mmCIF file of the N, C-alpha and C atoms, coordinates in Angstrom:
data_MODEL
# 
_entry.id   MODEL 
# 
loop_
_atom_site.group_PDB 
_atom_site.id 
_atom_site.type_symbol 
_atom_site.label_atom_id 
_atom_site.label_alt_id 
_atom_site.label_comp_id 
_atom_site.label_asym_id 
_atom_site.label_entity_id 
_atom_site.label_seq_id 
_atom_site.pdbx_PDB_ins_code 
_atom_site.Cartn_x 
_atom_site.Cartn_y 
_atom_site.Cartn_z 
_atom_site.occupancy 
_atom_site.B_iso_or_equiv 
_atom_site.pdbx_formal_charge 
_atom_site.auth_seq_id 
_atom_site.auth_comp_id 
_atom_site.auth_asym_id 
_atom_site.auth_atom_id 
_atom_site.pdbx_PDB_model_num 
ATOM 1   N N  . MET A 1 1  ? -2.039 -13.698 14.126  1.00 0.00 ? 1  MET A N  1 
ATOM 2   C CA . MET A 1 1  ? -1.390 -13.949 12.554  1.00 0.00 ? 1  MET A CA 1 
ATOM 3   C C  . MET A 1 1  ? -0.766 -12.657 12.177  1.00 0.00 ? 1  MET A C  1 
ATOM 4   N N  . VAL A 1 2  ? 0.324  -12.293 11.816  1.00 0.00 ? 2  VAL A N  1 
ATOM 5   C CA . VAL A 1 2  ? 1.166  -11.476 11.349  1.00 0.00 ? 2  VAL A CA 1 
ATOM 6   C C  . VAL A 1 2  ? 1.180  -11.434 9.833   1.00 0.00 ? 2  VAL A C  1 
ATOM 7   N N  . ILE A 1 3  ? 0.827  -10.413 9.133   1.00 0.00 ? 3  ILE A N  1 
ATOM 8   C CA . ILE A 1 3  ? 1.109  -10.287 7.706   1.00 0.00 ? 3  ILE A CA 1 
ATOM 9   C C  . ILE A 1 3  ? 2.138  -9.645  7.497   1.00 0.00 ? 3  ILE A C  1 
ATOM 10  N N  . GLU A 1 4  ? 3.150  -10.053 6.655   1.00 0.00 ? 4  GLU A N  1 
ATOM 11  C CA . GLU A 1 4  ? 4.424  -9.582  6.324   1.00 0.00 ? 4  GLU A CA 1 
ATOM 12  C C  . GLU A 1 4  ? 4.781  -8.543  5.440   1.00 0.00 ? 4  GLU A C  1 
ATOM 13  N N  . PRO A 1 5  ? 5.420  -7.944  5.650   1.00 0.00 ? 5  PRO A N  1 
ATOM 14  C CA . PRO A 1 5  ? 5.265  -6.126  4.944   1.00 0.00 ? 5  PRO A CA 1 
ATOM 15  C C  . PRO A 1 5  ? 5.860  -6.464  4.227   1.00 0.00 ? 5  PRO A C  1 
ATOM 16  N N  . SER A 1 6  ? 6.603  -7.464  3.257   1.00 0.00 ? 6  SER A N  1 
ATOM 17  C CA . SER A 1 6  ? 6.628  -7.503  2.050   1.00 0.00 ? 6  SER A CA 1 
ATOM 18  C C  . SER A 1 6  ? 5.580  -7.701  1.251   1.00 0.00 ? 6  SER A C  1 
ATOM 19  N N  . LEU A 1 7  ? 4.785  -8.558  1.673   1.00 0.00 ? 7  LEU A N  1 
ATOM 20  C CA . LEU A 1 7  ? 3.561  -8.846  0.809   1.00 0.00 ? 7  LEU A CA 1 
ATOM 21  C C  . LEU A 1 7  ? 2.491  -7.713  1.042   1.00 0.00 ? 7  LEU A C  1 
ATOM 22  N N  . PHE A 1 8  ? 2.366  -7.033  2.170   1.00 0.00 ? 8  PHE A N  1 
ATOM 23  C CA . PHE A 1 8  ? 1.750  -5.905  2.080   1.00 0.00 ? 8  PHE A CA 1 
ATOM 24  C C  . PHE A 1 8  ? 2.169  -5.103  1.012   1.00 0.00 ? 8  PHE A C  1 
ATOM 25  N N  . PHE A 1 9  ? 3.452  -4.696  0.885   1.00 0.00 ? 9  PHE A N  1 
ATOM 26  C CA . PHE A 1 9  ? 3.735  -3.704  0.043   1.00 0.00 ? 9  PHE A CA 1 
ATOM 27  C C  . PHE A 1 9  ? 3.667  -4.289  -1.298  1.00 0.00 ? 9  PHE A C  1 
ATOM 28  N N  . SER A 1 10 ? 3.997  -5.514  -1.655  1.00 0.00 ? 10 SER A N  1 
ATOM 29  C CA . SER A 1 10 ? 3.759  -6.200  -2.914  1.00 0.00 ? 10 SER A CA 1 
ATOM 30  C C  . SER A 1 10 ? 2.379  -5.926  -3.735  1.00 0.00 ? 10 SER A C  1 
ATOM 31  N N  . PHE A 1 11 ? 1.400  -6.110  -2.736  1.00 0.00 ? 11 PHE A N  1 
ATOM 32  C CA . PHE A 1 11 ? -0.075 -5.937  -3.171  1.00 0.00 ? 11 PHE A CA 1 
ATOM 33  C C  . PHE A 1 11 ? -0.231 -4.090  -3.366  1.00 0.00 ? 11 PHE A C  1 
ATOM 34  N N  . LEU A 1 12 ? 0.487  -3.762  -2.584  1.00 0.00 ? 12 LEU A N  1 
ATOM 35  C CA . LEU A 1 12 ? 0.091  -2.379  -2.812  1.00 0.00 ? 12 LEU A CA 1 
ATOM 36  C C  . LEU A 1 12 ? 0.639  -1.598  -3.806  1.00 0.00 ? 12 LEU A C  1 
ATOM 37  N N  . PHE A 1 13 ? 1.957  -2.069  -4.273  1.00 0.00 ? 13 PHE A N  1 
ATOM 38  C CA . PHE A 1 13 ? 3.169  -1.563  -5.461  1.00 0.00 ? 13 PHE A CA 1 
ATOM 39  C C  . PHE A 1 13 ? 1.833  -1.987  -6.535  1.00 0.00 ? 13 PHE A C  1 
ATOM 40  N N  . ALA A 1 14 ? 1.502  -3.294  -6.863  1.00 0.00 ? 14 ALA A N  1 
ATOM 41  C CA . ALA A 1 14 ? 0.776  -3.841  -7.722  1.00 0.00 ? 14 ALA A CA 1 
ATOM 42  C C  . ALA A 1 14 ? -0.766 -2.903  -7.811  1.00 0.00 ? 14 ALA A C  1 
ATOM 43  N N  . GLU A 1 15 ? -1.244 -2.273  -6.994  1.00 0.00 ? 15 GLU A N  1 
ATOM 44  C CA . GLU A 1 15 ? -2.370 -1.703  -7.100  1.00 0.00 ? 15 GLU A CA 1 
ATOM 45  C C  . GLU A 1 15 ? -1.833 -0.367  -7.500  1.00 0.00 ? 15 GLU A C  1 
ATOM 46  N N  . LEU A 1 16 ? -0.978 -0.053  -7.109  1.00 0.00 ? 16 LEU A N  1 
ATOM 47  C CA . LEU A 1 16 ? -0.340 1.724   -7.782  1.00 0.00 ? 16 LEU A CA 1 
ATOM 48  C C  . LEU A 1 16 ? -0.141 1.327   -9.226  1.00 0.00 ? 16 LEU A C  1 
ATOM 49  N N  . LEU A 1 17 ? 0.484  0.460   -9.696  1.00 0.00 ? 17 LEU A N  1 
ATOM 50  C CA . LEU A 1 17 ? 0.728  -0.149  -11.134 1.00 0.00 ? 17 LEU A CA 1 
ATOM 51  C C  . LEU A 1 17 ? -0.523 0.037   -12.318 1.00 0.00 ? 17 LEU A C  1 
ATOM 52  N N  . VAL A 1 18 ? -1.463 -0.665  -11.595 1.00 0.00 ? 18 VAL A N  1 
ATOM 53  C CA . VAL A 1 18 ? -3.051 -0.601  -12.127 1.00 0.00 ? 18 VAL A CA 1 
ATOM 54  C C  . VAL A 1 18 ? -3.594 0.818   -12.186 1.00 0.00 ? 18 VAL A C  1 
ATOM 55  N N  . PHE A 1 19 ? -3.459 1.344   -11.218 1.00 0.00 ? 19 PHE A N  1 
ATOM 56  C CA . PHE A 1 19 ? -4.378 2.758   -11.040 1.00 0.00 ? 19 PHE A CA 1 
ATOM 57  C C  . PHE A 1 19 ? -3.060 3.436   -12.048 1.00 0.00 ? 19 PHE A C  1 
ATOM 58  N N  . SER A 1 20 ? -2.024 3.501   -12.127 1.00 0.00 ? 20 SER A N  1 
ATOM 59  C CA . SER A 1 20 ? -0.994 4.234   -13.008 1.00 0.00 ? 20 SER A CA 1 
ATOM 60  C C  . SER A 1 20 ? -1.274 3.883   -14.371 1.00 0.00 ? 20 SER A C  1 
ATOM 61  N N  . GLN A 1 21 ? -1.300 2.859   -14.460 1.00 0.00 ? 21 GLN A N  1 
ATOM 62  C CA . GLN A 1 21 ? -1.807 2.480   -15.991 1.00 0.00 ? 21 GLN A CA 1 
ATOM 63  C C  . GLN A 1 21 ? -3.136 3.140   -16.491 1.00 0.00 ? 21 GLN A C  1 
ATOM 64  N N  . ILE A 1 22 ? -4.110 2.766   -15.686 1.00 0.00 ? 22 ILE A N  1 
ATOM 65  C CA . ILE A 1 22 ? -5.520 3.446   -15.711 1.00 0.00 ? 22 ILE A CA 1 
ATOM 66  C C  . ILE A 1 22 ? -5.486 5.150   -16.158 1.00 0.00 ? 22 ILE A C  1 
ATOM 67  N N  . LEU A 1 23 ? -4.714 5.951   -15.176 1.00 0.00 ? 23 LEU A N  1 
ATOM 68  C CA . LEU A 1 23 ? -4.674 7.386   -15.279 1.00 0.00 ? 23 LEU A CA 1 
ATOM 69  C C  . LEU A 1 23 ? -3.703 7.684   -16.559 1.00 0.00 ? 23 LEU A C  1 
ATOM 70  N N  . GLY A 1 24 ? -3.111 6.505   -17.105 1.00 0.00 ? 24 GLY A N  1 
ATOM 71  C CA . GLY A 1 24 ? -2.390 7.255   -17.951 1.00 0.00 ? 24 GLY A CA 1 
ATOM 72  C C  . GLY A 1 24 ? -0.840 7.641   -17.653 1.00 0.00 ? 24 GLY A C  1 
ATOM 73  N N  . HIS A 1 25 ? -0.442 7.323   -16.567 1.00 0.00 ? 25 HIS A N  1 
ATOM 74  C CA . HIS A 1 25 ? 1.030  7.866   -16.134 1.00 0.00 ? 25 HIS A CA 1 
ATOM 75  C C  . HIS A 1 25 ? 2.062  7.203   -16.817 1.00 0.00 ? 25 HIS A C  1 
ATOM 76  N N  . SER A 1 26 ? 3.348  7.924   -17.157 1.00 0.00 ? 26 SER A N  1 
ATOM 77  C CA . SER A 1 26 ? 4.192  7.193   -17.765 1.00 0.00 ? 26 SER A CA 1 
ATOM 78  C C  . SER A 1 26 ? 4.947  6.724   -16.536 1.00 0.00 ? 26 SER A C  1 
ATOM 79  N N  . SER A 1 27 ? 4.787  7.207   -15.373 1.00 0.00 ? 27 SER A N  1 
ATOM 80  C CA . SER A 1 27 ? 5.603  7.033   -14.091 1.00 0.00 ? 27 SER A CA 1 
ATOM 81  C C  . SER A 1 27 ? 4.826  6.932   -12.914 1.00 0.00 ? 27 SER A C  1 
ATOM 82  N N  . ILE A 1 28 ? 5.539  5.507   -12.219 1.00 0.00 ? 28 ILE A N  1 
ATOM 83  C CA . ILE A 1 28 ? 4.874  5.303   -11.056 1.00 0.00 ? 28 ILE A CA 1 
ATOM 84  C C  . ILE A 1 28 ? 4.845  6.476   -10.238 1.00 0.00 ? 28 ILE A C  1 
ATOM 85  N N  . LYS A 1 29 ? 6.204  7.172   -10.058 1.00 0.00 ? 29 LYS A N  1 
ATOM 86  C CA . LYS A 1 29 ? 6.410  8.355   -9.386  1.00 0.00 ? 29 LYS A CA 1 
ATOM 87  C C  . LYS A 1 29 ? 5.197  9.086   -9.050  1.00 0.00 ? 29 LYS A C  1 
ATOM 88  N N  . THR A 1 30 ? 4.576  9.782   -10.309 1.00 0.00 ? 30 THR A N  1 
ATOM 89  C CA . THR A 1 30 ? 3.713  10.555  -10.688 1.00 0.00 ? 30 THR A CA 1 
ATOM 90  C C  . THR A 1 30 ? 2.489  10.416  -9.966  1.00 0.00 ? 30 THR A C  1 
ATOM 91  N N  . THR A 1 31 ? 2.198  8.767   -9.758  1.00 0.00 ? 31 THR A N  1 
ATOM 92  C CA . THR A 1 31 ? 1.032  8.017   -8.860  1.00 0.00 ? 31 THR A CA 1 
ATOM 93  C C  . THR A 1 31 ? 0.686  8.122   -7.934  1.00 0.00 ? 31 THR A C  1 
ATOM 94  N N  . GLN A 1 32 ? 2.369  8.157   -7.588  1.00 0.00 ? 32 GLN A N  1 
ATOM 95  C CA . GLN A 1 32 ? 2.356  8.093   -5.975  1.00 0.00 ? 32 GLN A CA 1 
ATOM 96  C C  . GLN A 1 32 ? 2.511  9.419   -5.481  1.00 0.00 ? 32 GLN A C  1 
ATOM 97  N N  . ILE A 1 33 ? 2.508  10.701  -6.253  1.00 0.00 ? 33 ILE A N  1 
ATOM 98  C CA . ILE A 1 33 ? 2.023  11.970  -5.525  1.00 0.00 ? 33 ILE A CA 1 
ATOM 99  C C  . ILE A 1 33 ? 1.010  11.632  -5.954  1.00 0.00 ? 33 ILE A C  1 
ATOM 100 N N  . TYR A 1 34 ? -0.140 11.530  -6.879  1.00 0.00 ? 34 TYR A N  1 
ATOM 101 C CA . TYR A 1 34 ? -1.572 12.061  -6.605  1.00 0.00 ? 34 TYR A CA 1 
ATOM 102 C C  . TYR A 1 34 ? -1.904 11.082  -5.611  1.00 0.00 ? 34 TYR A C  1 
ATOM 103 N N  . ALA A 1 35 ? -1.448 10.096  -5.217  1.00 0.00 ? 35 ALA A N  1 
ATOM 104 C CA . ALA A 1 35 ? -1.930 8.876   -4.311  1.00 0.00 ? 35 ALA A CA 1 
ATOM 105 C C  . ALA A 1 35 ? -1.562 9.449   -2.920  1.00 0.00 ? 35 ALA A C  1 
ATOM 106 N N  . LYS A 1 36 ? -0.398 10.613  -2.836  1.00 0.00 ? 36 LYS A N  1 
ATOM 107 C CA . LYS A 1 36 ? 0.100  11.042  -1.591  1.00 0.00 ? 36 LYS A CA 1 
ATOM 108 C C  . LYS A 1 36 ? 0.670  9.947   -0.575  1.00 0.00 ? 36 LYS A C  1 
ATOM 109 N N  . ILE A 1 37 ? 1.484  9.091   -1.537  1.00 0.00 ? 37 ILE A N  1 
ATOM 110 C CA . ILE A 1 37 ? 1.819  8.209   -0.631  1.00 0.00 ? 37 ILE A CA 1 
ATOM 111 C C  . ILE A 1 37 ? 3.678  8.050   -0.323  1.00 0.00 ? 37 ILE A C  1 
ATOM 112 N N  . THR A 1 38 ? 3.620  8.092   0.814   1.00 0.00 ? 38 THR A N  1 
ATOM 113 C CA . THR A 1 38 ? 5.228  7.891   1.361   1.00 0.00 ? 38 THR A CA 1 
ATOM 114 C C  . THR A 1 38 ? 5.421  7.349   2.578   1.00 0.00 ? 38 THR A C  1 
ATOM 115 N N  . LEU A 1 39 ? 6.467  7.306   3.096   1.00 0.00 ? 39 LEU A N  1 
ATOM 116 C CA . LEU A 1 39 ? 7.350  5.798   3.975   1.00 0.00 ? 39 LEU A CA 1 
ATOM 117 C C  . LEU A 1 39 ? 6.051  5.564   5.133   1.00 0.00 ? 39 LEU A C  1 
ATOM 118 N N  . LYS A 1 40 ? 6.011  7.081   5.720   1.00 0.00 ? 40 LYS A N  1 
ATOM 119 C CA . LYS A 1 40 ? 5.218  7.274   6.952   1.00 0.00 ? 40 LYS A CA 1 
ATOM 120 C C  . LYS A 1 40 ? 4.118  6.945   7.174   1.00 0.00 ? 40 LYS A C  1 
ATOM 121 N N  . LYS A 1 41 ? 3.240  7.113   5.757   1.00 0.00 ? 41 LYS A N  1 
ATOM 122 C CA . LYS A 1 41 ? 1.906  6.802   5.720   1.00 0.00 ? 41 LYS A CA 1 
ATOM 123 C C  . LYS A 1 41 ? 1.887  5.324   5.613   1.00 0.00 ? 41 LYS A C  1 
ATOM 124 N N  . LEU A 1 42 ? 2.995  4.818   4.837   1.00 0.00 ? 42 LEU A N  1 
ATOM 125 C CA . LEU A 1 42 ? 2.584  3.266   4.557   1.00 0.00 ? 42 LEU A CA 1 
ATOM 126 C C  . LEU A 1 42 ? 2.775  2.492   5.839   1.00 0.00 ? 42 LEU A C  1 
ATOM 127 N N  . ASP A 1 43 ? 3.750  3.085   6.431   1.00 0.00 ? 43 ASP A N  1 
ATOM 128 C CA . ASP A 1 43 ? 3.900  2.402   7.823   1.00 0.00 ? 43 ASP A CA 1 
ATOM 129 C C  . ASP A 1 43 ? 2.600  2.420   8.781   1.00 0.00 ? 43 ASP A C  1 
ATOM 130 N N  . LYS A 1 44 ? 1.943  3.730   9.163   1.00 0.00 ? 44 LYS A N  1 
ATOM 131 C CA . LYS A 1 44 ? 1.107  3.809   9.855   1.00 0.00 ? 44 LYS A CA 1 
ATOM 132 C C  . LYS A 1 44 ? 0.060  3.023   9.332   1.00 0.00 ? 44 LYS A C  1 
ATOM 133 N N  . ASP A 1 45 ? -0.361 2.932   7.736   1.00 0.00 ? 45 ASP A N  1 
ATOM 134 C CA . ASP A 1 45 ? -1.666 2.072   7.373   1.00 0.00 ? 45 ASP A CA 1 
ATOM 135 C C  . ASP A 1 45 ? -1.277 0.743   7.718   1.00 0.00 ? 45 ASP A C  1 
ATOM 136 N N  . PHE A 1 46 ? 0.092  0.358   7.337   1.00 0.00 ? 46 PHE A N  1 
ATOM 137 C CA . PHE A 1 46 ? 0.236  -1.335  7.770   1.00 0.00 ? 46 PHE A CA 1 
ATOM 138 C C  . PHE A 1 46 ? -0.176 -1.403  8.956   1.00 0.00 ? 46 PHE A C  1 
ATOM 139 N N  . SER A 1 47 ? 0.390  -0.716  10.026  1.00 0.00 ? 47 SER A N  1 
ATOM 140 C CA . SER A 1 47 ? 0.336  -0.745  11.248  1.00 0.00 ? 47 SER A CA 1 
ATOM 141 C C  . SER A 1 47 ? -1.121 -1.048  11.693  1.00 0.00 ? 47 SER A C  1 
ATOM 142 N N  . VAL A 1 48 ? -1.800 -0.256  11.301  1.00 0.00 ? 48 VAL A N  1 
ATOM 143 C CA . VAL A 1 48 ? -3.394 -0.408  11.537  1.00 0.00 ? 48 VAL A CA 1 
ATOM 144 C C  . VAL A 1 48 ? -4.122 -1.562  10.696  1.00 0.00 ? 48 VAL A C  1 
ATOM 145 N N  . PHE A 1 49 ? -3.678 -1.478  9.525   1.00 0.00 ? 49 PHE A N  1 
ATOM 146 C CA . PHE A 1 49 ? -3.935 -3.260  8.998   1.00 0.00 ? 49 PHE A CA 1 
ATOM 147 C C  . PHE A 1 49 ? -3.474 -4.341  9.884   1.00 0.00 ? 49 PHE A C  1 
ATOM 148 N N  . ASN A 1 50 ? -2.377 -4.444  10.370  1.00 0.00 ? 50 ASN A N  1 
ATOM 149 C CA . ASN A 1 50 ? -1.836 -5.549  11.319  1.00 0.00 ? 50 ASN A CA 1 
ATOM 150 C C  . ASN A 1 50 ? -2.738 -5.382  12.447  1.00 0.00 ? 50 ASN A C  1 
ATOM 151 N N  . ASP A 1 51 ? -2.678 -4.234  13.367  1.00 0.00 ? 51 ASP A N  1 
ATOM 152 C CA . ASP A 1 51 ? -3.778 -4.662  14.014  1.00 0.00 ? 51 ASP A CA 1 
ATOM 153 C C  . ASP A 1 51 ? -5.082 -4.980  13.956  1.00 0.00 ? 51 ASP A C  1 
ATOM 154 N N  . ASN A 1 52 ? -5.696 -4.742  12.701  1.00 0.00 ? 52 ASN A N  1 
ATOM 155 C CA . ASN A 1 52 ? -6.924 -4.856  12.361  1.00 0.00 ? 52 ASN A CA 1 
ATOM 156 C C  . ASN A 1 52 ? -7.392 -6.557  12.130  1.00 0.00 ? 52 ASN A C  1 
ATOM 157 N N  . VAL A 1 53 ? -6.420 -6.946  11.515  1.00 0.00 ? 53 VAL A N  1 
ATOM 158 C CA . VAL A 1 53 ? -6.151 -8.490  11.490  1.00 0.00 ? 53 VAL A CA 1 
ATOM 159 C C  . VAL A 1 53 ? -5.992 -9.193  12.653  1.00 0.00 ? 53 VAL A C  1 
ATOM 160 N N  . LYS A 1 54 ? -4.776 -8.996  13.217  1.00 0.00 ? 54 LYS A N  1 
ATOM 161 C CA . LYS A 1 54 ? -5.178 -9.404  14.657  1.00 0.00 ? 54 LYS A CA 1 
ATOM 162 C C  . LYS A 1 54 ? -6.181 -9.232  15.655  1.00 0.00 ? 54 LYS A C  1 
ATOM 163 N N  . ASP A 1 55 ? -7.246 -8.163  15.695  1.00 0.00 ? 55 ASP A N  1 
ATOM 164 C CA . ASP A 1 55 ? -8.257 -7.903  16.604  1.00 0.00 ? 55 ASP A CA 1 
ATOM 165 C C  . ASP A 1 55 ? -9.324 -9.064  16.075  1.00 0.00 ? 55 ASP A C  1 
ATOM 166 N N  . ALA A 1 56 ? -8.886 -9.238  14.786  1.00 0.00 ? 56 ALA A N  1 
ATOM 167 C CA . ALA A 1 56 ? -9.916 -10.278 14.004  1.00 0.00 ? 56 ALA A CA 1 
ATOM 168 C C  . ALA A 1 56 ? -9.902 -11.449 13.963  1.00 0.00 ? 56 ALA A C  1 
ATOM 169 N N  . PHE A 1 57 ? -8.508 -12.004 14.212  1.00 0.00 ? 57 PHE A N  1 
ATOM 170 C CA . PHE A 1 57 ? -8.330 -13.394 14.331  1.00 0.00 ? 57 PHE A CA 1 
ATOM 171 C C  . PHE A 1 57 ? -7.838 -13.989 16.211  1.00 0.00 ? 57 PHE A C  1 
ATOM 172 N N  . PHE A 1 58 ? -7.799 -12.971 17.018  1.00 0.00 ? 58 PHE A N  1 
ATOM 173 C CA . PHE A 1 58 ? -7.324 -13.132 18.011  1.00 0.00 ? 58 PHE A CA 1 
ATOM 174 C C  . PHE A 1 58 ? -7.937 -12.540 19.316  1.00 0.00 ? 58 PHE A C  1 
# 
């Protein structure tokens, strides 16, 4: 089973929007700075997530 990256990033973006609103940030970029979100980290995290899903089901 392979999770589509677009689905993963959609969930991630939705979570960032929630946290942004909770923290009262006027821009999602501010939340990303505080969450230390980078494309490299997202790629690494998605790879780990995908590997865990493969291990769980195969």
